[in-house]
N, C-alpha and C positions, 0 to 999 in steps of 0.2 A: 171540474173540481180538485183541488189538492189537499189531500188528506193526510193528516200525521197519524201514524200508527204507534203509539207509545208500547214498549214492550213487544215490539214487533220481530224480536228473534226468538221470541219463547215458542211455547207450544200452540196456543190458540193464534196469540198475534201472528206468528209467521204464516200460518195456515190463511188468515184474513189477508195479509198483505200479498201473499201469492195469488190468491183469488181476485184481488183489486188490480195488480198488474196484467193478469191474465183477461181482464175485462177492459183494458185501458187503450185498445187499438183505435178507438174513437177520439180519444184525448184523456187529460187529466193526470195527474202526478200523484205517486204513493210515495209517501215520506216516513222512514222508519226511525224512531229515537229508540235506543235500549243501551242499558248499562254494562250487558254483557256480564252478569252475575253467573252463578254456577249453572242457571237454568237456560241461561240466554246461549244461542249456538249459533253461529254464523253460517254453518253447514245448512241450517233450517230455511236459509234465504239464497242457496247456492244457484238454484234453477233460476232466480231473478237476476242475481250479480253476474252470472257467466253468461247471460243472453244479451248479446250486444243490442240485438235489435230492441228489446225491451227495457234496456237500461235508461233510454230516455225518458222512460215513465217511473223511474225509481230511484231514491236517494236514501243513503243511510247516515246516521250520525250516531256515535258511541257518547252516551252521557245519561245523567241522572235526571230524573223528572223533578227532583228536588232542586236542581241548579235553575233559578228563574233566569238568570241571563242567559244561558245555553236556550231554554225553552223559548224565550222571546226573540232571540236570534233565528231559530228554525221557522218559528212562525211567520217572522218578517222577511227572512230570506226567500222562503218558498211560497209565500202568499198562500198560507194555509187558511182554509175556510171551514174545515170540518176536523174534529178531533176525535180520535177513538181511543180510550185509555184502557189498554190491557195490561200496563205496566203494574205488578203487584208481587209482592212475595205470597205465595199462594198454599203453601202446605201446612195443615193444621199441626201435623206432628212437631214440625220445625218451629212453629208458634209457641207450642206448649214449652220447648227447651229453651227459646229465647225470643221474646215478643218485640224487642225493640226495632229491629229491621223493618218489622211489619207496620209499625206506627208511623214510622219515617216516610215508607213509600205508599202505603194504602191511605194515609190520612195527609200527612204533609205534602206528600207529591200531589195528590188530587187537588189539594189547596192552590199549589203553585199553578198547576194546569188551568184550574178555573180562573184564577187571577188574570193570568195571560189572555185567555178566552174572552174573558169580559173586557180586558182593555183593548184587545185587538179585534173585536168585533166578530168574533167566529159566527158563522151562521149554523153551526151544529157541533154540540159536545155530547159524546155517547160515553157515560160512565158504566164500565162492565163491573157489574157486582155479581152477586152468587145467592144461591138459594139458602146457604148456610146462615143468612142473616135473620131469617125466620126463626131458627131453632129447630128443635125435634118436633114432629106431629106423629103421634101413635095411628091414627086413622085421618081418613079425608086427606084433602090436598090445599096447601096455601093459596089463596088469591093475593092480588097486588094490594089490597086493602086491609089485609090483616097486620096486626103489630109485628113488629120484629123484636126477636129475643135472643141475639146470638149468646153461644154458649162455649166460646173457645176464644183465645186471641185473635186467632186469624179472623174468624167470622167476624169480631168485635171490630176489628180494624177496618175490614171490609164495609160493616154497616155505617162506620163513621165516615168514609169516603162517599157512601151511597146517599146518606142525609146532607153532607155538605153539598155535594152537586145539586141535590134538591133545593137547598137554600138559597144557592145561587140563581135559579130559576125565579124563585118566588122575590128574592130581594133586589135582585139587579137585572133580572130579565135576560139572564144567560139561557140560550135555546138546549137545554138540557133533555135527554133521554136516559133512563136509568134501565138496564137489562139484569135480570136475575135469572141466570141458567142453571140447571141440574148437573150432575157429575159429567164431565166431556171425557171422551176417549178418542182415540184414534192414532195416526202416525206421529212421529217426532215427538212424542211425549217423553218428558224427561223420567227415567225409570226409578223414581221415588214414590210415585203413585202406583194404587193397586194393579190397574191392568198392565202397564209396561214393567213393572217390577216382577209380578208373577209370570207373565211371558218369558222373559229374559232369565229369570231364575230358574225357569222349568227347562227351557232350552240348554241351561248348564248343568241340569240336574241337580240343582240346589233347592233345599226346603224353600215353601212358600209360607212365611210367617203369617198367619191369618188371627186377624184379633178375635178374642174371645171364641163364641160359638159360630162366628161368621153368619149370623142371621140378621145383620144389620141391612137394613132396605135402602137401596140406591135407585135413581131413575137415570138411566144412562142415555146420554145424548152424543151423537157423533160429531166430532168437531166440525166438519163440513158443513152439517145441518145447522149448529149453531153460527158458523160465519155467515151463512145465506139469511139466517133470521137478523142478523144485525145490519148487513146490508138492505136487507127489506125494510127495516126500521128507520135507517137514513132517509129513505124516499118517503116512506109512508108513515111513520111513528109522529106521534102528536108531540109537542114540546111538554115538558113539564109532568109527563106521564112516566110510570114504571111498568115494564112488560116483563112477564115470566116467560121463560123459554122452556120447554120440557117436550119430551118424545113420548111419554106413556110407557117407558119401558121398566117398570119396576121389578128390580130382581135382588135376591139376598146376594152378599157377597160371596157366600159358598157357592150359589149358583153360578155366578160369573167365573168362579176360580174352577168349576168342572167344567165348564164349556172351554176354557183356556186349555185345561189339560188335555181334554178329549180332542181338541183339535190338534194339538201338539202328539196325541197318541202317548202320552204320559202318564204314569200311575197316580190315582188319588193319594197313593201312600206318601208323596212328595208334600203334600199339606201337614204344616206343623202349627196347630193351635198356640197361640203364644198369650200371654196376659194383654187384656183388652186396653186399649188405649185411655186416658185419663178423659172423665167426660164426654165419652164416645157417643154422639147422637144416635139412637137406635134408627130412626127411620126420616127420611126427607120425601117430601112429595109436593109437587107443583101444578097448579090449575093453569094450563096456558091458552085458555078459551079466549083471553082477550087479543092475543096476537093472532090467533088461528081465525077470529072474525074478521081480521083484516086482510087475510088471503094468503098467510104463511102455514106451511105444514111441512113437517120433517119428511125425509125422503128414504134414509137409510135405516133398515131394521135392525133390531140389536144382535140378533145371532149371525147375520152374514156381516155386520159391522164389526163383532168382535173376531171372526174368523179372518177377515180380510187384515185387520189389525196385526193378527197374529203371523199371517204370511209376511208382512212387511217386514217385522222384526226378524223373522227368519232370514229374508232377502238382504238386510241391511245390518248384518252384524257389526261390520265397522263402524258404524254410526254410534251403536250403544256400547260397544265393548270398551272403547276409549272413555265413555263417561263413567263406567262401572269401575273406577281406579280413583287414587288419590283421595280428593274431598269426598267423594261418594262412599268410598269405603270407611273412612271415618264417622261419617254420617251414619251408615249402617249399623256400625258396631255399637254408637252411642244408642240408637232407637232400639235396637233389637236383642242384643246380647244378653242383658239382664230379663228381658222378658222371656226368652227361651228357658233360661236357668231357672229361673223364679217359677214358671210353669213347671217345669220336669220335677221340680222339687215338692211341688204339692201331691 
């Protein structure tokens, strides 16, 4: 197999690319295409690129999935038969600030990839979607057959790519599988999301800006379990189907925050409740019976997964301290400064 991993220098994509290369002793090639925007980081792929023995199984291209000429070249040059699309602008907060980049990558980019897959006869196309396309659910869990109702620009852009991929299966017979996973956490995650932001802020003895009352519920899935689920579906999933991927680890954001602080032996007084995010979904929950009945099961328990993630950030300060400067500081100021001031004024 020759597998193209788009967005393969990002958080989940780099984990998936490393997993594939580590499995490739019997043959096959992993090809990564990444634009290297703020969340793309070649250090995430260092163990692949620095290993001369494994380098024969790996190839990297810098570029945009919206560039059709480039995508066609990569697919032809490396005889790609499977495309796994992780490439996405993925942070809800940023989509609320400026939705334009999300529409380009999460919709137009998916269109370009699907067109190339259709014209080049790809054997498998995995579109990585998200649980957020369903919207919020106060009780129960979403099944794959439930209607989607995205409630923020990021979720809407992902829903567009999700349904476009499905349309290419119905209309053209492109062998598409769509995955919708719950919140991922783990190593190498850009520190704008809750888990890495709160870990790194706590290490620095900075306030942890927790939205609202912190009682929003998320189902947490370790990134390694997610990657194994995708690999499983490449081999066992049915074309044209949607698969929810979840771990049944539902916890409030404040519970996750407490676990992080306790592992770091930091006081809960570092928590600062700030004005809630606009349109913040109160609860997400997925029913992943469908993929479990095929034989996949998550392996990493929530508490140990969070603790091991905390330990990684403690041991890899060089990785994240370089990131939490420049562009990140500008984003952080825009996102949180007014929320903290407004909250304290109430």
